Phi, psi and omega in degrees: 000132182281169183296323178296319181297314180296323174295321181294314176300318177295316179296315179299315178301316180298315184289319173307314183292322182293314183298318183295315179296323184284340185298325183269358181287144179290148180297146176266149179255133180297146177307125178088351183293141178298148178248131180280136181238140171255117182252134180241127184244148176230153174207137179300333181271004182245130181285123182077200180245161182251126179246127176227152177246146175212179182242153175228158174282170183300323182266359182267145178280159175300319182295322177290330173293325181282339185304319180296326176293314178299318177301317182292311175308330180260016184236112183294343178278342181293125180264356174293151180243129178225170174052062179049044177060040177297151177256004179280120189238030174198153175090008181279148176222154176272120176276318174204161177217114185227000000 
């Protein structure tokens, strides 16, 4: 085997090792990319809980990201649909934001 062939084999082995080690690494998030938040809302007049997803900025808390949905759910003038298009427009609270 020539010196160049040995070097090529070593380089390929190194690349394969790096690829194998990186395969289990968690994906990285680009700076400024939106973060998905799962908001869970409850209402005594609604069966079960309502789970909606939204996005937040890097400096926004999960609860703050859920706030516009909560405001809509408690506003009879809001035309957006949440919670399987419920018509219940008062009494909602945020149970969790993750």
